[in-house]
C-alpha positions as CSV (number, residue, x, y, z in Angstrom):
1,M,-1.6,13.3,10.7
2,K,0.3,10.1,10.0
3,I,-1.7,6.9,9.9
4,L,-0.8,3.3,9.0
5,A,-4.0,2.0,7.6
6,R,-7.7,2.5,6.9
7,H,-10.2,0.0,8.2
8,L,-13.7,0.1,6.9
9,T,-16.5,-1.9,8.4
10,V,-19.7,-2.4,6.3
11,D,-23.0,-3.8,7.3
12,L,-25.4,-4.7,4.4
13,F,-28.9,-5.3,5.5
14,N,-31.7,-7.1,3.6
15,C,-29.6,-8.0,0.6
16,K,-31.6,-8.5,-2.6
17,N,-29.0,-10.6,-4.6
18,S,-30.8,-13.8,-5.3
19,K,-27.5,-15.7,-5.3
20,L,-26.7,-14.9,-1.7
21,K,-26.7,-18.6,-0.9
22,D,-24.3,-19.4,-3.7
23,I,-20.9,-19.2,-2.1
24,D,-19.1,-20.1,-5.3
25,Q,-20.6,-17.2,-7.2
26,I,-19.7,-14.8,-4.3
27,K,-16.1,-16.2,-4.2
28,D,-15.8,-15.8,-8.0
29,Y,-16.9,-12.2,-7.7
30,I,-14.6,-11.4,-4.8
31,A,-11.7,-13.1,-6.7
32,E,-11.9,-10.3,-9.3
33,L,-11.7,-7.4,-6.9
34,P,-8.0,-7.4,-6.1
35,E,-7.1,-6.9,-9.8
36,H,-9.7,-4.2,-10.2
37,F,-8.3,-2.2,-7.3
38,T,-4.6,-3.0,-7.9
39,L,-4.2,-5.2,-4.8
40,T,-1.9,-8.1,-4.6
41,K,-3.7,-11.3,-3.5
42,I,-1.7,-13.5,-1.2
43,S,-4.3,-16.1,-0.2
44,E,-8.0,-16.7,0.1
45,C,-10.1,-19.1,2.2
46,S,-13.7,-19.7,2.9
47,E,-15.6,-21.7,5.5
48,H,-19.2,-22.8,6.1
49,L,-19.6,-22.0,9.8
50,T,-23.2,-23.1,10.0
51,D,-26.0,-23.9,7.4
52,E,-26.8,-20.2,7.3
53,H,-23.5,-18.5,7.9
54,Y,-20.2,-18.6,6.0
55,A,-17.1,-16.6,6.0
56,I,-14.7,-15.6,3.2
57,M,-11.3,-14.1,3.9
58,M,-8.8,-12.7,1.4
59,L,-5.3,-11.6,2.4
60,F,-3.6,-9.0,0.3
61,R,0.0,-7.7,0.4
62,E,-1.7,-4.3,1.2
63,G,-4.2,-5.6,3.9
64,H,-7.1,-8.0,4.0
65,M,-10.9,-8.3,3.5
66,V,-13.3,-10.5,5.4
67,L,-17.0,-11.2,4.6
68,H,-19.5,-12.9,6.9
69,V,-22.6,-13.9,5.0
70,Y,-25.8,-14.8,6.9
71,T,-28.1,-16.2,4.2
72,K,-31.3,-16.5,6.2
73,L,-31.0,-12.9,7.6
74,K,-30.0,-11.6,4.1
75,Y,-27.1,-9.8,6.0
76,V,-23.5,-9.4,5.0
77,A,-20.8,-8.0,7.4
78,I,-17.6,-6.8,5.6
79,D,-14.2,-5.7,7.0
80,I,-11.8,-4.1,4.6
81,F,-8.4,-3.2,6.1
82,L,-5.8,-1.6,3.8
83,C,-2.3,-0.8,5.0
84,Q,-1.9,2.5,3.1
85,E,-2.3,6.0,4.4
86,N,-4.1,7.1,1.3
87,A,-6.2,3.9,0.8
88,E,-9.8,4.2,-0.2
89,P,-11.6,1.1,1.0
90,E,-14.9,2.9,0.3
91,H,-14.5,2.1,-3.4
92,I,-14.3,-1.6,-2.7
93,A,-17.4,-1.2,-0.4
94,K,-19.3,0.5,-3.2
95,E,-18.6,-2.5,-5.5
96,M,-19.8,-4.9,-2.8
97,R,-23.0,-2.8,-2.3
98,D,-23.7,-3.0,-6.0
99,F,-23.2,-6.8,-6.0
100,F,-25.3,-7.6,-2.9
101,K,-28.0,-4.9,-3.4
102,P,-28.9,-4.2,0.2
103,D,-31.8,-2.1,1.4
104,K,-29.7,-0.4,4.1
105,T,-26.0,0.1,4.6
106,K,-24.0,1.1,7.6
107,T,-20.3,2.0,7.3
108,T,-17.6,3.0,9.8
109,L,-14.2,4.2,8.8
110,L,-11.3,3.9,11.2
111,K,-7.9,5.4,10.8
112,R,-5.6,2.8,12.3
113,G,-2.2,3.7,13.8
114,D,-3.0,7.4,14.2
115,F,0.3,8.5,15.8
116,G,-0.9,12.1,16.7
117,S,0.1,13.8,19.9
118,A,-0.2,11.9,23.2
119,K,-3.1,14.1,24.0
120,D,-4.9,12.9,20.8
121,I,-4.6,9.2,21.5
122,R,-5.9,9.2,25.1
123,P,-9.2,7.2,25.3
124,K,-12.3,9.4,25.2
125,V,-14.5,8.8,28.2
126,K,-18.2,9.8,28.4
127,T,-20.0,9.8,31.7
128,R,-23.8,9.5,31.7
129,V,-25.6,10.9,34.7
130,A,-29.2,10.1,33.7
131,P,-29.1,6.4,34.7
132,L,-27.9,7.4,38.2
133,R,-30.9,9.7,38.6
134,K,-33.2,6.9,37.5
135,I,-31.7,4.6,40.2
136,H,-32.2,7.3,42.8
137,N,-35.8,8.0,41.7
138,T,-36.6,4.3,41.7
139,G,-35.1,3.9,45.1
140,A,-37.2,6.8,46.4
141,K,-40.4,5.2,44.9
142,V,-39.6,1.8,46.6
143,L,-39.1,3.6,49.9
144,R,-42.5,5.3,49.6
145,V,-44.3,2.0,48.7
146,L,-42.6,0.3,51.7
147,A,-43.6,3.2,54.0
148,R,-47.3,3.0,52.8
149,R,-47.3,-0.8,53.5
150,N,-45.9,-0.2,57.0
151,R,-48.7,2.3,57.8
152,Q,-51.4,-0.1,56.7
């Protein structure tokens, strides 16, 4: 299977790092990551979006990384996109987990640009029948209540 990139999303919940509000310390830490993982940094920017939310983005020749830090919620959302078929963004995510020290972590790995057969790239559709039954049952209950009221 030929893919163009790997995209890892990471949610870090209830982070214990006491320096979560120190954007400069986080930027310093992140600035060391490209060299550690042999990535070529092109640019970096950060922005305070609100008093309790800031974003940091780093562009690499090999992809990019974006962090959204929500200080009051002790939550960090991370996207790591590496434009290499054999990339391992999980290693970067592990470093980030060690730094932020979350109670709970959720990760999702996407293989981007999967050019498998046409059959493989069709969207997957799931149909749920249960909600339709609920609507039918609720409608039947309403009709019974209305019928009782008409009899009274």
